[in-house]
MARDO-249916 format. One record per residue: x, y, z of N, C-alpha, C, O in turn; residue number from 1; residue in one letter. Coordinates in steps of 0.05 Angstrom, whole numbers. Layout:
BEGIN
{n_u: X, n_v: Y, n_w: Z, ca_u: X, ca_v: Y, ca_w: Z, c_u: X, c_v: Y, c_w: Z, o_u: X, o_v: Y, o_w: Z, resi: NUM, resn: a}
...
***
This chain:
BEGIN
{n_u: -221, n_v: -343, n_w: 368, ca_u: -227, ca_v: -318, ca_w: 354, c_u: -206, c_v: -314, c_w: 332, o_u: -183, o_v: -321, o_w: 336, resi: 1, resn: x}
{n_u: -214, n_v: -302, n_w: 310, ca_u: -196, ca_v: -297, ca_w: 288, c_u: -174, c_v: -277, c_w: 296, o_u: -179, o_v: -259, o_w: 312, resi: 2, resn: x}
{n_u: -151, n_v: -281, n_w: 285, ca_u: -128, ca_v: -264, ca_w: 290, c_u: -121, c_v: -245, c_w: 267, o_u: -104, o_v: -228, o_w: 270, resi: 3, resn: x}
{n_u: -133, n_v: -250, n_w: 244, ca_u: -126, ca_v: -234, ca_w: 220, c_u: -152, c_v: -223, c_w: 207, o_u: -172, o_v: -238, o_w: 204, resi: 4, resn: x}
{n_u: -151, n_v: -198, n_w: 199, ca_u: -172, ca_v: -186, ca_w: 184, c_u: -162, c_v: -183, c_w: 155, o_u: -141, o_v: -172, o_w: 150, resi: 5, resn: x}
{n_u: -178, n_v: -193, n_w: 136, ca_u: -172, ca_v: -191, ca_w: 108, c_u: -186, c_v: -167, c_w: 97, o_u: -211, o_v: -164, o_w: 101, resi: 6, resn: x}
{n_u: -172, n_v: -149, n_w: 84, ca_u: -184, ca_v: -124, ca_w: 74, c_u: -178, c_v: -121, c_w: 44, o_u: -155, o_v: -124, o_w: 35, resi: 7, resn: x}
{n_u: -200, n_v: -116, n_w: 29, ca_u: -197, ca_v: -113, ca_w: 0, c_u: -208, c_v: -86, c_w: -9, o_u: -227, o_v: -76, o_w: 3, resi: 8, resn: x}
{n_u: -196, n_v: -75, n_w: -29, ca_u: -206, ca_v: -51, ca_w: -42, c_u: -214, c_v: -59, c_w: -70, o_u: -198, o_v: -69, o_w: -85, resi: 9, resn: x}
{n_u: -240, n_v: -55, n_w: -77, ca_u: -251, ca_v: -65, ca_w: -102, c_u: -261, c_v: -41, c_w: -118, o_u: -275, o_v: -23, o_w: -108, resi: 10, resn: x}
{n_u: -252, n_v: -40, n_w: -144, ca_u: -260, ca_v: -16, ca_w: -160, c_u: -288, c_v: -19, c_w: -171, o_u: -302, o_v: -38, o_w: -165, resi: 11, resn: x}
{n_u: -297, n_v: 1, n_w: -186, ca_u: -324, ca_v: 3, ca_w: -195, c_u: -331, c_v: -18, c_w: -216, o_u: -354, o_v: -22, o_w: -223, resi: 12, resn: x}
{n_u: -310, n_v: -33, n_w: -227, ca_u: -314, ca_v: -54, ca_w: -246, c_u: -315, c_v: -81, c_w: -232, o_u: -321, o_v: -102, o_w: -245, resi: 13, resn: x}
{n_u: -310, n_v: -82, n_w: -206, ca_u: -310, ca_v: -107, ca_w: -190, c_u: -283, c_v: -120, c_w: -188, o_u: -281, o_v: -142, o_w: -178, resi: 14, resn: x}
{n_u: -262, n_v: -106, n_w: -198, ca_u: -235, ca_v: -117, ca_w: -196, c_u: -222, c_v: -110, c_w: -169, o_u: -225, o_v: -88, o_w: -159, resi: 15, resn: x}
{n_u: -209, n_v: -130, n_w: -158, ca_u: -195, ca_v: -126, ca_w: -132, c_u: -169, c_v: -110, c_w: -138, o_u: -151, o_v: -120, o_w: -152, resi: 16, resn: x}
{n_u: -167, n_v: -86, n_w: -127, ca_u: -145, ca_v: -68, ca_w: -130, c_u: -123, c_v: -72, c_w: -109, o_u: -99, o_v: -70, o_w: -114, resi: 17, resn: x}
{n_u: -132, n_v: -79, n_w: -85, ca_u: -114, ca_v: -81, ca_w: -62, c_u: -123, c_v: -103, c_w: -44, o_u: -147, o_v: -107, o_w: -40, resi: 18, resn: x}
{n_u: -105, n_v: -118, n_w: -32, ca_u: -111, ca_v: -139, ca_w: -13, c_u: -90, c_v: -137, c_w: 10, o_u: -66, o_v: -137, o_w: 5, resi: 19, resn: x}
{n_u: -100, n_v: -136, n_w: 34, ca_u: -82, ca_v: -135, ca_w: 57, c_u: -92, c_v: -153, c_w: 79, o_u: -116, o_v: -158, o_w: 82, resi: 20, resn: x}
{n_u: -73, n_v: -162, n_w: 95, ca_u: -79, ca_v: -177, ca_w: 119, c_u: -70, c_v: -160, c_w: 143, o_u: -47, o_v: -151, o_w: 144, resi: 21, resn: x}
{n_u: -89, n_v: -155, n_w: 161, ca_u: -83, ca_v: -137, ca_w: 184, c_u: -87, c_v: -153, c_w: 210, o_u: -108, o_v: -166, o_w: 213, resi: 22, resn: x}
{n_u: -68, n_v: -152, n_w: 227, ca_u: -69, ca_v: -167, ca_w: 253, c_u: -91, c_v: -155, c_w: 270, o_u: -93, o_v: -131, o_w: 274, resi: 23, resn: x}
{n_u: -108, n_v: -173, n_w: 280, ca_u: -129, ca_v: -165, ca_w: 299, c_u: -118, c_v: -165, c_w: 327, o_u: -103, o_v: -184, o_w: 335, resi: 24, resn: x}
{n_u: -124, n_v: -146, n_w: 343, ca_u: -116, ca_v: -144, ca_w: 371, c_u: -141, c_v: -141, c_w: 388, o_u: -153, o_v: -119, o_w: 388, resi: 25, resn: x}
{n_u: -150, n_v: -162, n_w: 401, ca_u: -174, ca_v: -161, ca_w: 417, c_u: -198, c_v: -153, c_w: 400, o_u: -216, o_v: -138, o_w: 409, resi: 26, resn: x}
{n_u: -199, n_v: -164, n_w: 376, ca_u: -222, ca_v: -159, ca_w: 358, c_u: -221, c_v: -133, c_w: 343, o_u: -240, o_v: -126, o_w: 329, resi: 27, resn: x}
{n_u: -199, n_v: -118, n_w: 345, ca_u: -196, ca_v: -92, ca_w: 332, c_u: -172, c_v: -92, c_w: 314, o_u: -153, o_v: -106, o_w: 319, resi: 28, resn: x}
{n_u: -173, n_v: -75, n_w: 294, ca_u: -151, ca_v: -72, ca_w: 275, c_u: -149, c_v: -44, c_w: 265, o_u: -169, o_v: -29, o_w: 264, resi: 29, resn: x}
{n_u: -125, n_v: -36, n_w: 259, ca_u: -120, ca_v: -9, ca_w: 247, c_u: -100, c_v: -13, c_w: 225, o_u: -81, o_v: -29, o_w: 227, resi: 30, resn: x}
{n_u: -103, n_v: 3, n_w: 204, ca_u: -84, ca_v: 1, ca_w: 181, c_u: -90, c_v: 22, c_w: 161, o_u: -109, o_v: 38, o_w: 163, resi: 31, resn: x}
{n_u: -74, n_v: 22, n_w: 140, ca_u: -77, ca_v: 41, ca_w: 118, c_u: -76, c_v: 25, c_w: 92, o_u: -65, o_v: 3, o_w: 91, resi: 32, resn: x}
{n_u: -88, n_v: 37, n_w: 71, ca_u: -86, ca_v: 26, ca_w: 45, c_u: -69, c_v: 45, c_w: 28, o_u: -78, o_v: 68, o_w: 24, resi: 33, resn: x}
{n_u: -46, n_v: 36, n_w: 19, ca_u: -29, ca_v: 53, ca_w: 3, c_u: -41, c_v: 55, c_w: -25, o_u: -49, o_v: 35, o_w: -36, resi: 34, resn: x}
{n_u: -41, n_v: 79, n_w: -36, ca_u: -50, ca_v: 83, ca_w: -63, c_u: -26, c_v: 81, c_w: -81, o_u: -15, o_v: 102, o_w: -91, resi: 35, resn: x}
{n_u: -17, n_v: 57, n_w: -86, ca_u: 7, ca_v: 53, ca_w: -104, c_u: -1, c_v: 53, c_w: -133, o_u: 16, o_v: 52, o_w: -151, resi: 36, resn: x}
{n_u: -27, n_v: 54, n_w: -138, ca_u: -37, ca_v: 55, ca_w: -166, c_u: -44, c_v: 84, c_w: -173, o_u: -49, o_v: 100, o_w: -156, resi: 37, resn: x}
{n_u: -43, n_v: 90, n_w: -198, ca_u: -51, ca_v: 116, ca_w: -208, c_u: -81, c_v: 115, c_w: -212, o_u: -91, o_v: 116, o_w: -234, resi: 38, resn: x}
{n_u: -96, n_v: 114, n_w: -190, ca_u: -125, ca_v: 112, ca_w: -191, c_u: -138, c_v: 138, c_w: -198, o_u: -129, o_v: 160, o_w: -189, resi: 39, resn: x}
{n_u: -158, n_v: 137, n_w: -215, ca_u: -175, ca_v: 160, ca_w: -221, c_u: -196, c_v: 162, c_w: -199, o_u: -202, o_v: 142, o_w: -185, resi: 40, resn: x}
{n_u: -208, n_v: 185, n_w: -196, ca_u: -229, ca_v: 189, ca_w: -177, c_u: -252, c_v: 170, c_w: -184, o_u: -261, o_v: 169, o_w: -207, resi: 41, resn: x}
{n_u: -261, n_v: 155, n_w: -164, ca_u: -283, ca_v: 136, ca_w: -169, c_u: -294, c_v: 126, c_w: -142, o_u: -281, o_v: 128, o_w: -121, resi: 42, resn: x}
{n_u: -318, n_v: 115, n_w: -144, ca_u: -330, ca_v: 102, ca_w: -120, c_u: -319, c_v: 74, c_w: -119, o_u: -320, o_v: 59, o_w: -139, resi: 43, resn: x}
{n_u: -308, n_v: 66, n_w: -96, ca_u: -297, ca_v: 39, ca_w: -93, c_u: -311, c_v: 26, c_w: -69, o_u: -325, o_v: 39, o_w: -53, resi: 44, resn: x}
{n_u: -306, n_v: 0, n_w: -66, ca_u: -317, ca_v: -15, ca_w: -43, c_u: -294, c_v: -26, c_w: -26, o_u: -275, o_v: -38, o_w: -36, resi: 45, resn: x}
{n_u: -296, n_v: -21, n_w: 0, ca_u: -278, ca_v: -32, ca_w: 19, c_u: -292, c_v: -56, c_w: 30, o_u: -314, o_v: -54, o_w: 41, resi: 46, resn: x}
{n_u: -279, n_v: -80, n_w: 29, ca_u: -291, ca_v: -104, ca_w: 39, c_u: -272, c_v: -117, c_w: 59, o_u: -248, o_v: -118, o_w: 54, resi: 47, resn: x}
{n_u: -283, n_v: -125, n_w: 82, ca_u: -266, ca_v: -137, ca_w: 103, c_u: -280, c_v: -161, c_w: 115, o_u: -305, o_v: -162, o_w: 117, resi: 48, resn: x}
{n_u: -264, n_v: -181, n_w: 122, ca_u: -274, ca_v: -205, ca_w: 134, c_u: -252, c_v: -220, c_w: 148, o_u: -228, o_v: -215, o_w: 144, resi: 49, resn: x}
{n_u: -260, n_v: -239, n_w: 165, ca_u: -241, ca_v: -256, ca_w: 179, c_u: -242, c_v: -284, c_w: 167, o_u: -260, o_v: -290, o_w: 151, resi: 50, resn: x}
{n_u: -223, n_v: -301, n_w: 174, ca_u: -223, ca_v: -328, ca_w: 163, c_u: -248, c_v: -344, c_w: 171, o_u: -258, o_v: -359, o_w: 155, resi: 51, resn: x}
{n_u: -258, n_v: -339, n_w: 195, ca_u: -282, ca_v: -353, ca_w: 204, c_u: -307, c_v: -344, c_w: 188, o_u: -325, o_v: -359, o_w: 184, resi: 52, resn: x}
{n_u: -307, n_v: -319, n_w: 180, ca_u: -329, ca_v: -308, ca_w: 164, c_u: -330, c_v: -321, c_w: 136, o_u: -351, o_v: -321, o_w: 124, resi: 53, resn: x}
{n_u: -307, n_v: -332, n_w: 127, ca_u: -307, ca_v: -345, ca_w: 100, c_u: -323, c_v: -371, c_w: 100, o_u: -329, o_v: -381, o_w: 78, resi: 54, resn: x}
{n_u: -331, n_v: -381, n_w: 123, ca_u: -347, ca_v: -405, ca_w: 125, c_u: -376, c_v: -399, c_w: 118, o_u: -393, o_v: -418, o_w: 116, resi: 55, resn: x}
{n_u: -383, n_v: -374, n_w: 115, ca_u: -411, ca_v: -366, ca_w: 110, c_u: -412, c_v: -350, c_w: 83, o_u: -392, o_v: -346, o_w: 70, resi: 56, resn: x}
{n_u: -436, n_v: -343, n_w: 76, ca_u: -441, ca_v: -328, ca_w: 51, c_u: -426, c_v: -302, c_w: 51, o_u: -427, o_v: -287, o_w: 71, resi: 57, resn: x}
{n_u: -411, n_v: -295, n_w: 30, ca_u: -396, ca_v: -270, ca_w: 28, c_u: -414, c_v: -245, c_w: 31, o_u: -404, o_v: -223, o_w: 37, resi: 58, resn: x}
{n_u: -440, n_v: -248, n_w: 29, ca_u: -458, ca_v: -225, ca_w: 33, c_u: -457, c_v: -215, c_w: 62, o_u: -465, o_v: -192, o_w: 67, resi: 59, resn: x}
{n_u: -446, n_v: -231, n_w: 80, ca_u: -443, ca_v: -223, ca_w: 108, c_u: -417, c_v: -209, c_w: 113, o_u: -413, o_v: -199, o_w: 136, resi: 60, resn: x}
{n_u: -399, n_v: -207, n_w: 94, ca_u: -374, ca_v: -192, ca_w: 97, c_u: -381, c_v: -162, c_w: 101, o_u: -401, o_v: -153, o_w: 91, resi: 61, resn: x}
{n_u: -364, n_v: -148, n_w: 115, ca_u: -367, ca_v: -119, ca_w: 118, c_u: -361, c_v: -106, c_w: 91, o_u: -341, o_v: -113, o_w: 78, resi: 62, resn: x}
{n_u: -378, n_v: -88, n_w: 83, ca_u: -374, ca_v: -72, ca_w: 58, c_u: -380, c_v: -43, c_w: 64, o_u: -398, o_v: -36, o_w: 79, resi: 63, resn: x}
{n_u: -364, n_v: -26, n_w: 52, ca_u: -367, ca_v: 3, ca_w: 55, c_u: -360, c_v: 16, c_w: 29, o_u: -337, o_v: 12, o_w: 19, resi: 64, resn: x}
{n_u: -378, n_v: 32, n_w: 17, ca_u: -372, ca_v: 47, ca_w: -7, c_u: -355, c_v: 71, c_w: 2, o_u: -363, o_v: 85, o_w: 20, resi: 65, resn: x}
{n_u: -334, n_v: 76, n_w: -12, ca_u: -317, ca_v: 99, ca_w: -7, c_u: -311, c_v: 114, c_w: -33, o_u: -308, o_v: 101, o_w: -54, resi: 66, resn: x}
{n_u: -309, n_v: 139, n_w: -31, ca_u: -301, ca_v: 156, ca_w: -54, c_u: -271, c_v: 160, c_w: -53, o_u: -261, o_v: 173, o_w: -35, resi: 67, resn: x}
{n_u: -257, n_v: 150, n_w: -73, ca_u: -229, ca_v: 155, ca_w: -76, c_u: -224, c_v: 179, c_w: -93, o_u: -235, o_v: 181, o_w: -115, resi: 68, resn: x}
{n_u: -209, n_v: 198, n_w: -83, ca_u: -202, ca_v: 221, ca_w: -99, c_u: -175, c_v: 216, c_w: -112, o_u: -154, o_v: 213, o_w: -99, resi: 69, resn: x}
{n_u: -175, n_v: 214, n_w: -139, ca_u: -152, ca_v: 206, ca_w: -154, c_u: -131, c_v: 228, c_w: -156, o_u: -135, o_v: 251, o_w: -147, resi: 70, resn: x}
{n_u: -109, n_v: 220, n_w: -169, ca_u: -86, ca_v: 238, ca_w: -171, c_u: -94, c_v: 264, c_w: -186, o_u: -84, o_v: 286, o_w: -179, resi: 71, resn: x}
{n_u: -111, n_v: 262, n_w: -206, ca_u: -118, ca_v: 286, ca_w: -222, c_u: -132, c_v: 307, c_w: -204, o_u: -128, o_v: 331, o_w: -207, resi: 72, resn: x}
{n_u: -148, n_v: 297, n_w: -185, ca_u: -162, ca_v: 316, ca_w: -167, c_u: -144, c_v: 325, c_w: -144, o_u: -146, o_v: 347, o_w: -134, resi: 73, resn: x}
{n_u: -125, n_v: 307, n_w: -136, ca_u: -107, ca_v: 314, ca_w: -115, c_u: -89, c_v: 338, c_w: -123, o_u: -84, o_v: 356, o_w: -106, resi: 74, resn: x}
{n_u: -80, n_v: 338, n_w: -148, ca_u: -63, ca_v: 360, ca_w: -157, c_u: -78, c_v: 386, c_w: -156, o_u: -65, o_v: 407, o_w: -151, resi: 75, resn: x}
{n_u: -104, n_v: 386, n_w: -160, ca_u: -120, ca_v: 410, ca_w: -158, c_u: -125, c_v: 418, c_w: -129, o_u: -131, o_v: 441, o_w: -123, resi: 76, resn: x}
{n_u: -123, n_v: 398, n_w: -111, ca_u: -129, ca_v: 402, ca_w: -83, c_u: -104, c_v: 401, c_w: -65, o_u: -105, o_v: 391, o_w: -43, resi: 77, resn: x}
{n_u: -82, n_v: 410, n_w: -75, ca_u: -57, ca_v: 412, ca_w: -60, c_u: -46, c_v: 385, c_w: -51, o_u: -33, o_v: 383, o_w: -30, resi: 78, resn: x}
{n_u: -51, n_v: 364, n_w: -67, ca_u: -39, ca_v: 338, ca_w: -62, c_u: -52, c_v: 322, c_w: -39, o_u: -40, o_v: 303, o_w: -30, resi: 79, resn: x}
{n_u: -76, n_v: 328, n_w: -31, ca_u: -89, ca_v: 314, ca_w: -9, c_u: -104, c_v: 290, c_w: -20, o_u: -118, o_v: 293, o_w: -40, resi: 80, resn: x}
{n_u: -101, n_v: 267, n_w: -8, ca_u: -117, ca_v: 243, ca_w: -14, c_u: -139, c_v: 241, c_w: 6, o_u: -133, o_v: 239, o_w: 30, resi: 81, resn: x}
{n_u: -164, n_v: 242, n_w: -2, ca_u: -186, ca_v: 243, ca_w: 16, c_u: -203, c_v: 218, c_w: 11, o_u: -211, o_v: 213, o_w: -11, resi: 82, resn: x}
{n_u: -209, n_v: 203, n_w: 32, ca_u: -227, ca_v: 180, ca_w: 31, c_u: -252, c_v: 187, c_w: 47, o_u: -249, o_v: 194, o_w: 71, resi: 83, resn: x}
{n_u: -275, n_v: 184, n_w: 36, ca_u: -300, ca_v: 188, ca_w: 50, c_u: -313, c_v: 162, c_w: 57, o_u: -335, o_v: 162, o_w: 69, resi: 84, resn: x}
***
């Protein structure tokens, strides 16, 4: 069984903004994605996969559309970063 989960954050242009490796523990993982970029509010894609999943078509990778609330909106909302 895979021991590492690869997690990517992809912007609305298809550019990879963040890449992390998270240790799997009994098939589960937990982590955070730091917003070290001055991102504007936009819809982004969270993509995750294991090394064994790379042997197959990337269409089988986990994908989730998330709304990132950028710094301009955070300042209006008391500095909260909200991911949906």
